[in-house]
PLY file of the C-alpha trace (Angstrom):
ply
format ascii 1.0
element vertex 342
property float x
property float y
property float z
element edge 341
property int vertex1
property int vertex2
end_header
84.92 118.98 81.93
86.39 118.73 85.36
85.89 122.78 87.28
87.47 122.54 90.98
86.43 125.76 93.08
90.13 126.42 95.36
89.90 129.93 97.59
93.25 131.43 98.11
92.39 133.56 100.80
90.39 131.45 103.15
93.86 128.56 103.29
95.67 131.90 103.81
94.70 131.65 107.73
95.89 128.13 107.50
98.14 127.12 105.85
98.51 127.93 101.83
101.10 125.82 101.14
99.96 122.01 102.08
96.32 123.02 100.35
98.13 123.41 97.73
99.34 120.09 98.00
96.35 118.81 99.01
94.20 119.68 96.05
97.94 119.12 93.44
97.07 115.45 94.53
93.26 115.05 94.42
94.48 116.25 91.08
96.48 113.92 90.32
94.81 110.99 91.84
91.63 112.12 89.44
93.69 111.68 87.03
95.34 108.63 86.81
91.53 107.40 87.79
92.00 106.71 91.61
89.68 108.03 93.29
87.20 105.14 93.38
89.69 104.22 96.11
89.92 107.01 98.19
87.93 109.22 99.82
87.92 112.87 101.02
88.34 113.73 104.91
88.97 116.12 107.51
91.43 116.17 110.21
90.20 118.18 112.88
92.72 119.26 116.55
92.97 119.37 119.92
94.33 119.65 122.41
93.59 116.59 125.75
94.11 117.23 128.82
92.62 116.57 132.39
90.75 118.51 135.18
89.89 116.21 138.38
89.74 118.39 141.25
88.32 121.78 142.64
91.63 124.27 140.99
90.29 123.57 137.37
94.12 123.99 136.50
94.93 122.16 133.50
96.41 118.28 134.02
98.50 116.32 131.21
96.47 113.51 130.37
98.66 110.15 130.14
97.87 108.63 126.87
100.48 106.03 126.43
99.48 104.69 129.86
95.57 104.88 128.97
96.36 102.62 125.63
98.37 100.50 128.09
95.38 100.28 129.88
93.18 99.55 127.27
95.43 96.95 125.34
95.04 94.95 128.57
91.14 94.44 127.96
90.39 91.09 125.55
87.13 92.12 124.02
84.99 88.84 125.48
85.17 89.82 129.04
85.93 86.31 131.77
86.28 86.17 134.90
84.93 88.57 135.94
86.84 91.21 134.19
86.22 94.17 132.51
85.87 93.98 128.13
87.09 96.60 125.77
83.12 96.83 125.34
81.59 100.02 126.63
77.99 100.02 126.30
76.01 103.11 125.05
72.09 103.45 124.32
69.70 101.78 121.32
72.29 98.65 121.50
75.45 100.55 120.71
79.18 100.17 122.27
82.42 101.37 122.36
85.50 99.36 121.42
89.10 100.70 120.76
91.47 99.07 118.85
95.37 99.73 120.31
99.15 98.43 118.03
102.37 98.51 119.50
102.03 102.11 119.52
101.14 104.26 122.58
100.63 107.48 120.18
98.04 106.28 118.81
94.08 104.75 118.72
90.94 103.75 116.56
88.26 103.92 118.28
85.19 102.72 116.93
81.75 102.43 117.14
79.44 99.17 116.21
75.47 99.26 115.70
73.56 96.40 116.75
70.21 97.25 116.14
67.63 100.53 114.08
69.98 99.37 110.86
69.23 99.67 107.18
68.09 97.11 105.24
69.26 95.72 101.77
67.56 95.58 98.97
68.05 94.14 95.56
66.03 93.66 92.56
63.09 96.15 94.27
62.90 92.99 96.78
64.20 94.74 100.32
64.64 92.87 104.20
66.86 93.36 107.49
70.09 92.46 106.97
71.47 88.67 107.52
73.69 89.71 110.59
74.45 87.07 114.00
73.53 88.02 116.77
76.05 90.43 118.47
77.76 90.83 114.87
76.91 95.32 114.26
78.15 97.78 111.71
81.08 99.50 113.18
82.29 103.34 112.18
86.07 103.89 113.73
87.10 107.48 114.88
91.22 107.67 113.79
93.66 109.51 116.71
96.84 110.11 116.72
98.62 112.29 119.87
100.99 114.72 120.09
104.38 117.13 121.62
101.98 119.67 123.81
99.11 117.69 124.78
97.80 117.93 120.72
95.66 114.92 119.15
94.72 114.48 115.67
91.46 113.21 114.54
89.77 111.66 112.12
86.02 111.14 112.11
83.57 108.71 109.45
81.06 108.45 109.08
78.80 107.57 112.70
82.13 106.96 114.68
82.85 108.64 118.17
83.09 111.52 118.52
85.63 113.12 121.35
83.07 113.10 123.99
82.12 109.61 123.09
86.19 109.05 123.41
86.15 110.93 126.79
83.79 108.26 128.29
85.57 105.62 127.13
88.80 106.75 128.50
87.34 107.10 131.90
85.65 103.90 132.30
88.46 101.62 130.27
91.86 103.60 130.99
91.58 104.65 134.45
91.74 107.80 132.63
89.33 110.40 134.22
88.19 113.93 133.23
89.64 113.63 130.19
88.08 116.98 128.04
89.14 117.86 124.25
89.55 121.19 123.06
89.10 122.25 119.77
92.20 123.98 118.36
91.70 127.79 117.13
93.45 130.23 114.81
95.14 131.81 117.94
94.97 135.46 115.43
91.24 134.78 115.44
91.23 133.97 119.22
93.54 136.89 119.71
90.57 139.17 118.10
87.98 138.46 120.92
90.48 140.57 123.28
90.46 143.04 120.94
86.26 143.84 121.36
84.96 147.00 123.74
81.13 146.68 122.82
79.63 142.96 122.37
76.70 143.03 120.12
76.10 140.12 119.29
76.68 135.89 120.10
74.74 133.27 118.15
75.32 129.66 119.74
73.42 126.88 118.11
74.14 123.05 119.82
72.79 120.08 119.33
70.52 118.83 122.51
72.43 116.41 123.91
75.35 119.22 124.14
73.16 120.59 127.10
74.98 119.12 130.12
77.77 119.82 128.76
76.78 123.72 128.27
75.98 123.92 132.30
79.69 122.70 133.38
79.99 126.25 131.06
76.98 128.62 132.23
74.21 127.20 134.14
71.92 129.68 132.97
73.02 128.77 129.10
72.62 125.30 129.81
68.62 126.31 131.31
67.99 128.12 128.39
69.18 125.58 125.95
67.18 123.35 127.43
63.89 125.43 127.55
64.52 126.55 124.16
64.61 122.13 123.14
61.31 121.42 124.63
59.63 124.60 123.43
61.34 123.32 119.53
62.96 121.01 117.27
64.30 118.17 120.38
67.38 118.20 118.08
68.70 121.26 117.84
68.52 124.70 119.97
69.72 128.06 118.94
70.31 131.38 120.76
70.72 134.85 119.73
71.14 137.38 121.99
71.71 141.44 120.63
71.45 144.51 122.04
69.90 147.19 121.14
69.95 148.05 117.50
71.35 151.14 116.56
72.71 151.97 119.69
76.40 152.06 121.63
74.29 149.51 123.88
76.51 146.42 125.26
76.55 143.06 126.20
78.27 142.04 129.35
81.49 141.60 128.83
81.81 138.18 130.72
79.51 136.75 128.34
82.52 136.59 126.01
84.14 134.43 128.68
81.48 132.23 128.14
81.93 131.87 124.95
85.34 130.86 125.60
84.26 127.83 128.00
81.58 127.09 125.39
84.10 126.76 122.61
86.92 124.75 125.67
84.14 122.31 127.43
81.40 121.43 124.26
82.26 119.08 121.59
82.97 121.12 119.27
82.81 119.00 116.34
79.63 117.60 116.72
77.69 119.15 119.56
78.06 122.67 118.89
76.72 123.49 114.94
77.34 127.48 115.12
79.44 129.54 117.67
79.22 133.43 116.19
80.29 136.96 118.15
79.98 140.01 116.82
81.18 143.39 118.26
83.46 146.26 118.00
86.74 147.27 118.64
88.27 150.50 120.23
88.36 152.47 117.30
84.80 151.66 116.52
85.91 148.95 113.74
83.49 146.28 112.74
85.03 142.49 114.42
82.72 139.87 113.36
84.36 136.09 114.18
83.34 132.68 112.88
85.06 130.45 115.99
84.03 127.27 113.99
85.49 128.41 110.68
88.50 129.14 112.13
89.24 125.27 113.84
92.78 124.22 112.74
92.23 121.50 110.22
93.49 120.26 107.00
91.71 118.25 103.93
93.60 115.09 103.46
92.40 112.25 100.46
92.68 109.17 102.36
92.37 105.48 100.88
89.86 103.35 102.07
89.90 99.40 103.26
88.48 98.04 100.69
86.84 99.32 96.46
83.10 100.65 97.14
83.86 100.40 100.85
83.12 104.01 102.94
85.81 102.34 105.36
88.89 104.01 105.62
92.85 102.33 105.23
93.78 102.98 109.03
98.37 103.45 108.18
96.37 105.31 105.73
94.82 107.36 107.73
96.78 107.34 110.68
99.18 108.99 107.90
96.83 111.95 106.79
97.12 112.37 110.30
100.64 112.75 110.30
100.60 114.85 106.97
98.23 117.38 107.85
100.32 117.52 111.98
103.34 118.27 109.71
101.89 121.01 107.31
100.48 122.97 110.71
102.56 122.81 113.43
103.40 126.10 114.12
100.01 127.42 114.68
98.67 124.20 116.20
102.08 125.16 118.59
100.86 128.25 119.10
97.46 127.17 119.58
98.07 124.95 122.01
99.72 126.94 124.27
96.20 130.31 123.68
95.07 127.25 124.74
95.93 126.49 127.51
96.52 130.02 129.10
92.15 130.95 128.07
91.76 127.52 130.36
92.60 129.74 133.37
90.10 132.00 133.35
0 1
1 2
2 3
3 4
4 5
5 6
6 7
7 8
8 9
9 10
10 11
11 12
12 13
13 14
14 15
15 16
16 17
17 18
18 19
19 20
20 21
21 22
22 23
23 24
24 25
25 26
26 27
27 28
28 29
29 30
30 31
31 32
32 33
33 34
34 35
35 36
36 37
37 38
38 39
39 40
40 41
41 42
42 43
43 44
44 45
45 46
46 47
47 48
48 49
49 50
50 51
51 52
52 53
53 54
54 55
55 56
56 57
57 58
58 59
59 60
60 61
61 62
62 63
63 64
64 65
65 66
66 67
67 68
68 69
69 70
70 71
71 72
72 73
73 74
74 75
75 76
76 77
77 78
78 79
79 80
80 81
81 82
82 83
83 84
84 85
85 86
86 87
87 88
88 89
89 90
90 91
91 92
92 93
93 94
94 95
95 96
96 97
97 98
98 99
99 100
100 101
101 102
102 103
103 104
104 105
105 106
106 107
107 108
108 109
109 110
110 111
111 112
112 113
113 114
114 115
115 116
116 117
117 118
118 119
119 120
120 121
121 122
122 123
123 124
124 125
125 126
126 127
127 128
128 129
129 130
130 131
131 132
132 133
133 134
134 135
135 136
136 137
137 138
138 139
139 140
140 141
141 142
142 143
143 144
144 145
145 146
146 147
147 148
148 149
149 150
150 151
151 152
152 153
153 154
154 155
155 156
156 157
157 158
158 159
159 160
160 161
161 162
162 163
163 164
164 165
165 166
166 167
167 168
168 169
169 170
170 171
171 172
172 173
173 174
174 175
175 176
176 177
177 178
178 179
179 180
180 181
181 182
182 183
183 184
184 185
185 186
186 187
187 188
188 189
189 190
190 191
191 192
192 193
193 194
194 195
195 196
196 197
197 198
198 199
199 200
200 201
201 202
202 203
203 204
204 205
205 206
206 207
207 208
208 209
209 210
210 211
211 212
212 213
213 214
214 215
215 216
216 217
217 218
218 219
219 220
220 221
221 222
222 223
223 224
224 225
225 226
226 227
227 228
228 229
229 230
230 231
231 232
232 233
233 234
234 235
235 236
236 237
237 238
238 239
239 240
240 241
241 242
242 243
243 244
244 245
245 246
246 247
247 248
248 249
249 250
250 251
251 252
252 253
253 254
254 255
255 256
256 257
257 258
258 259
259 260
260 261
261 262
262 263
263 264
264 265
265 266
266 267
267 268
268 269
269 270
270 271
271 272
272 273
273 274
274 275
275 276
276 277
277 278
278 279
279 280
280 281
281 282
282 283
283 284
284 285
285 286
286 287
287 288
288 289
289 290
290 291
291 292
292 293
293 294
294 295
295 296
296 297
297 298
298 299
299 300
300 301
301 302
302 303
303 304
304 305
305 306
306 307
307 308
308 309
309 310
310 311
311 312
312 313
313 314
314 315
315 316
316 317
317 318
318 319
319 320
320 321
321 322
322 323
323 324
324 325
325 326
326 327
327 328
328 329
329 330
330 331
331 332
332 333
333 334
334 335
335 336
336 337
337 338
338 339
339 340
340 341
């Protein structure tokens, strides 16, 4: 007997009909016995923009131009020209794969060192691969109107902060930022808070410098917490005095907006909660990362027993998710532009 849990109340915040379609597709796959050749993945949506001067005003990123620049680069460097590869640390490299489209990118991270062993019959050893060869994971990106971009991550594939670095280094596209799109009704709740009682933020230590762009004091606090405890993650919780009408500084709400915008919230910020009271003394609790505009999709594998996604299916899944959420995404992108100007 197979049981699937489905929460309609949670779905109402995004797209109830779309979630029903996705559930039906999954059920049909199970009945047909094809789930071994498909995998469930979440499509995240961002607004991509560029801030490259002191005005801090958002500017549109010319993605088509960036893709054309990447397409000119060879994978093997010659005559002093840059290759399509961008070196990271520990033997990892980034690269982009393009096609005839100017609104789609496949960004890969190849790991050439510190790879897992293989095992058979109790015997194990290193992967038998040649020098310069590695294991690659892909992120699929598809760009839409209003600077909206859908992303489908997989395994160790690059997150948006790595994509920003790559665009700056290989596509002549400096200052690109990816802002996670949040349900606009939830963002509106931030404006309803009159007494701020709690702000709870947890980040991966690799995001300290990104946080510094939002708030230097906050970044210093995270840096100190990382050194004192777990170097992988650090968590801060600011709270007002219990059983009082005391409020944290309302400037903290603006700080939260900046953290949400600047940090790579898909993998760098792992908790972002805020609570307070409204004008009628009502309790308001907001979990910003739980209210991102996302869509669950079932995507075909590129091969049997592989975790890699079929690229055509991945791009199609992003398109389906966009169609389902287009109205909310459009509204959210407009709110995001307004918040950037704070």
